[in-house]
N, C-alpha and C positions, 0 to 999 in steps of 0.2 A: 186389735190395737192399731192405731194410726201412727205412721212414721212422721215426726215433726218436720215441717217444711224447712226449718232452720238447719236441718241436717245436710241439706243439699247446697253445696258451694262449688261453683265452677272456678278452677284455678285460672289466674289471669294469663298464664303462659301456656295454656292447654293447646293441644294439636288437633287439627281436623275441624269439621263444620260444627256448628252449635248443636245440631241434631246428634251427631256422632259423640260429642262430648257429654251430652246429657245421657245418652244411651250407655256410655262407658261409666258414668257416675253411678247409675242405678245398678249396672251389672257388677261393678266392683263392690258396691255395698252388699249385694247378695253373696258374692263369692267370699267376702271377708267375714260374713256372719253377722254384720251389723243390721242387715235387713233379713228378717226370718220369715219362714213359710207362713202364709196367711195374713201377714201384716199389710195394712192398707197404705197405698201411696197417696200423696197429695193429689188433688184434682189437677187436671192439665191447666185449668185457668189459674189456680192458686200458685202452682209451681212456676208458670210463665211470669206471673206478676213478681214473684220472689226473685227470679233469676234475671228479670228484665229482658225477656225474649218474647217472641210471638207465641200465641197459644198453639198454632199449627205446628211449630217446631217441636214443642213438647209432645203433642199428639202423635206426630210421626215417629218420635223416639219411642214412645210407649207402644205404638203399633209394631215396630220392629222387635221390641222385647217380647211382645205378646206372641209374635210368630215363632220366636226361638224358645218359647215356653219358660221364659224368665218370669213373665207376668201372666195373670189371668184376669179376665173381665167378668164382673158380676152384674150384668144388666145396667141399670141406672145407678148402682151403688158405687161403681168406680173400678179402679185397678188395684189388684192385690199381688203379693209375691206368690207365684205359682207353687203348688205342692211338688211339681216336677222340676223346679229350679235346682241347679247344682247345690249339693250340700257343702257347707263350709268345712274345712279340715277339722278333724276331731282332736287335733293336738295344736299346741302353740309352740313356736320356735323357742328353744332355750337360749338364754343369754350366752354369748360367745365364751368359750372356755380357753384357757391358756393352751397355746400350741406347743405340744410336747414332742413333736417330731423334729428330728435333726435333719432339716431339708438340705443342708450342705452335703450331708452324707447320702441322703435318700435320692437326690437327683443324679442320674447316671450321666447325662449330657446336658451341657448348658447352651442356651441359645441367646442369652442376653450379653450385653457388653460390647457388641460390634458397633462401629460408628453408624449413625442413622441420620437421615434428614428429618428434622422435626417440623411439623406443620401444626400450628394451634388449631384445635377443633373449631374455634369460633373465628377462623380467618376471614370469613365473609363480613364480620362486624368491623374489621379494620378499614380505614378510609383508603389506604394505599397498599393493597395486597399484591406485592410483586413476587408472587410465589408461582412455581411451575406446576403444570399438570392439572389445574382445577378448571371447572367448567363455568363459563359465564351463562347464568340462567336466561339472560336476555337473548342469547343466540340459539339456544336449543329449541327444537321443534316439538314442544310439549304436546300439542294437539294431535299431530300425526303419530307420535310415539304411543299416546294413549289409545288411539284407534287401532294401531297394530297390536297392542297388548290385548285389547278387547277381542280382536279377530282371533288371536292365538288362544283365547279362552272359549271360542265357539265350538260347535259340535264337530265341524270338519277337522279341527286340530286337536280333538279331545285326547287321542292316543298319545300325541307328543307331550301333552300336559300330564297325563295320569300314569302312563306305563313306566315301569323301570326298564329303561333301554339297555341296562347292563353296561356294556362297553361301547355302545354305538352312539353316534352323534346325529343331530338333526340333518336329514338328507337335503332339505331345502337350503340350509345355511351352508353346508359343505359344497353344494352345487354352485351357489353364488360365488363362493370363494374361488372355486375352480374356474368358472367361466368369466368372472368379472374382476375380482380383486387381484388375483395373481397375474393375469396377463398384463395388467397395468404396470406391473413391476418386471415384466419380461419373463415371467416364470410360467412354465407349463407343468401341470401335475395331474395325477389321477386322484379320484376320491380316496383311495386307500393309502395315499401318501400324505393325508391331512389328518390332524388330530385337533379337536377343539379343546381349549384349556380355560382355566379360571383366570384369565388375564395373562399378560406377559410374564408376571412374576412366577406364576405356576408353570408356565412354559420353560422358563429358565431353570426352575427347580428340577423339572423332569430331566432336562439335559444334563444338569449337574450330577444327578443321581445315576444316570445311565453312562455318562461319558467321563466324569471326573472323579468318581469315587475310588477309594482304596489307594490314595497316594499318586494318582495320575498327575503328570506335569502339565500345568495349564498357564497359558499366557493371557493376560488381560491388559486392557488399555490403562494408562495412568496419566491423568485422572480418569475415573470411570464411575459407573453406577454403584454406590456403596452397598446396596442390598445384594448385588451380584457377588461381591467378595464374601459376604456372609453366607450365601448359599453354597459357594464353593468350599469354604472352610468347614461348614457342616458336613459336606460330602467327603471330607478328608483329602481334598486336592492340595497339591503343592503349587502355590501360586507364584508366578513371576510377573511383576508389573513391567510393562513396556511403555516408555514415554511416547506421547503424541506431540506432534508439532502443528503448525497452522493447516496442514493437509490431513491430519489424522494419524492413524497408526503407521509406524515405519516397519515394513516387513523385514528389512535386513537386521533389525534389532531383536527379532524373535529368536531365542536361544536354541541351541541344539538340545535334543531330547524332548522338546515340547510335543505333547500329544493332542492337546485341544487348544484352540484359539477362540477367544470371545471378542467380538468387535461390533461396533455401531458405525458402519461405514457411511451410511447416507446422512446421518445427523449425529455426530459424535457426542456422547454424553460425558461431560456437560459443556464442552467447548463449542459445540455446534459445527465443527469442521466437517467437510465433505471429502471423502477419500476420492482422489482423481482416478480416472480410468487406468492410467499406467500403474498406479499403486494397487489397484484392485487385481489387475493381472499378476502383478508381482506377489501379492499376498496369496493368491491361489497357487502360484508356482512354488512359493516358499512352503506352503502347507503340503503340497505334493512331495516336495523334496524331503520333508520331515516325516511324511506318512501321517500327518495330523488331520484332524477334523476341525472345521470352522463352524462356530455358532454365530449366525448373523442376527442381531437384534435390530429390526427395521421399525423402531417404535414410533416414528413420527413422519413417515413418508407422505401422508396425506396433506401435511402442512406445507407443501411445496407450491406456494402461491406466487413466487417471484419468477420462476421458470420451471420447466418440467424437471422432475427428479432424475437423478442418474439411475441407470438400470441397477437392479438389485445384484448384489454379489452372487446370489443363488442363480441368477440368469446367465452368468458367465461360467458356471460350474459344469465341467464336462465329465467329472469323475464321480459325482454323487457324494462329495465330501463336505458340502455345505448344508447345514441344518438352518432353516429359516424360521424365525419367530416374529409373528405379527400380532397386532392388538387392535381391537375396536374401542378399548377403554379411553384412549387418549382423544380420539376423534368424536366419540359420542359423549360419554361421561365416565369418570373414574369408578363410580359405584357399580357400573355394569359388570366389571370383572370378566371380560370375555376376550379371549385371544385364540391363537392357533399356531401349530407347528407344521412345517412342511419338510419332508425328508424322505429318504429311501424307505421302501416298505419294511425292510428288516429293522430299521430304527423305530418307525412309527408303531410297528407291532409290539415292540418292547415298551415303548412309551405308553401305549394304550393299556397294556397289562399292568404297568405300574400305577397309572392314573386310576384304573378300575379298582385296584386294591386299596386305594386311599379314599376316593370320593365318587366312584362309579363314573359319573359324567356331569358336566355343568347342567343346571336345571333346564329341563325341556322347554318350559314356558319362556324362559329368557332367550334360549336359542331360537325358538320359533318366532318370537316377537322381533328379534333382530333380523331374522330372515325376511319377514314381511317388510320391515323398515327399509332394508337394502333393496329388495326386489321391486318395491313400488316407486323407487327413485328418490325417496325422502333423504336417504343418506348422502347421495351425490349432491342434492340441492343444499343440504346442510354444510357439506364440505366447501362448496362454492361460496356460500354466505360467510362462513367462518374465514375463508381465505381473504375475502375482501376486507373484513373487519380487522383481521390480524395484520394485513398489509398496511392499513392506515395506522394502526397502533404502533407498528414497527417504525414507520416514518416519524411519528410523534416522539417516540422514546429516543430514537437516534438524534433527532434535532435537539431535544432537551439535554441529552448527554453531552452533545457537542457544545451547546450554549454554556453549560456549567463546567466544562473542561474536565469531565470525568473520562476514564480510560477504558475502552472496550478491549477485552483480551481475545474474544472470539464471537462470531455470529454466523448464522447459517447462510450459505450462498443461495439456497433455494427457498428459504423461508424460515419456518419454525415459529416458536412462541416464547423464546427466551434469549437473553444476551448474557454472555460470560464476561464478567467485569474484573478489573484489577485495581485495588486501592493503592495509595502511595506506600512505598516501602516502609516497613516497621509497623504498619497498622494491622491490628487483629480484627478481622471482620465479625467474629463471633461477639466480641464486645460491642462493635459498631451496631450489629443487629439488635442486641439487647437495648441499646440506647434508642434506636429508631423505633423499636416496638412501643416505647413509652410515648411516642409521637404518632401512633397509629400507622406506622410504616413497617411492612414485613419484607425482608430480604432473606436470601439463603446463603449462609456462610459456606465457603468453598472447601474448607479443610476436610470434611468427611469424604469428599470425592477422591482423595489421594491415598494411595497405598504406600505410605512411608512412615518411619518412626517419628519424624518431625516434619509433618506436612506443611506446605506453604500456608500462611495464615491471611494473606492479603487478597485472596480471590473471593468473589461472591457472584451469585446468579440472580438475575432479574427476569422473572416471568411476566408476560403481559397478556396471558389468555383470559384472566379473570378480573382485570382492573379496567374500569370504564375509561375510554379514551380521554374524556374531559379532565380526569384526575391525574393523568400520567405526568404532565409537565410539573405540576405542583409537587407530586411525590418525588420526582427526581431532584427538585430544588431542595426538598427536605434532606435527601441523602447527601447532596453536595454540601449543605450547611453543616451536617453532622461530621462529614469528613474534614471540613475546614476547622471545626472546633477541636477535633482529635489531633490534627496536624499542629495546631497551636499548642496543644498540651504536650506534644512530643518534642517540640522545638527546645533546644538547649537554652 
């Protein structure tokens, strides 16, 4: 029996090459049971005419399916569904039944409800995406990353790809961090003082579980990264928010009894303030006085394109009380989810044991690909290229902000990729953001960053890492017009 050619339809929004999409179309037909063993497929010429593609494209797709035993070839007769092709399931999913479980009672702990930063999944479709932490695909070195990924798939690196390393990390990646990354921050460390993590979020989770669990008293910056508060609450910490000013965290305000201090000294989140050297010394002294441990989140130090970054807080630590968290996700791309922790061996030993019990280790192929990308100099070249672009975008956004009379509440002294803004008094930026979204403009309301019962509503953040330079001025003009309209509505 022949399968009608009309059965084959390529979805207009399909992913991948035409060859891959045709291959997927046939494979899905077999796996679903629509195409059965022994049935004949349309000829490559006829299917190509039907789909409006070249015959060689269909032939290559058929050849790949033949190699994987989805199809078989019978001389001049054509292609048939192979007898060795996967069998479709012998059952069909039943229609959903009513949910009779009382999930309010069944769930022992809840992880929803905490304030979060929302980014629409289709943010790249917006004309003016002033959102933080996203990658501009025009800046990333796709070609060399692909080559490094292929190299990591080679025979020389096969063990790193296929073996369960249990609790160990890629030695080449750890070596690069020890010899190159950390010395740039003034930090000297041994390999056994480093743990690779699934991004900075995973690094912060590990520190929260090890240092803040069981009701430990923890001081955090206010405002600060919203997900950090959620991690600490999940760990059972007792949180004290400490206000930041134009220079960042104020050590004198850290209360007695504090056992752990979380800080972003090089690039405060979200105000972009940089902690001056005297305050860094004072913070370490205050932690020593309290007998507290400091967790330093150095999440954007590579973006210091205006002048060299200040030495990391960890580099000033003489007592081993600073745990350092770094990340490659911000400088490479968010989906990489690769970061690292640096700390005393006793801490890293426990962090490694906890990580192992949850996820063993970050994927070996990703670690080795990143190691090659770093080792071959592609990473440093990318950072320099991004620095030049971000410096130009920062100039453009600041000029546009000044032209329209908008108010900057904080900006990085060394660089960065965002500006912390303040709208006129009485304006709620969550409502402003909803209005701007209708005009293809994305901003980030500031309220989720504050740990207060009634947080300030007038702040917002503008990221410029993923918006083309040519659109920045027009986007700022849209924001200024929306603010003016809201001011008019608020006027008595």
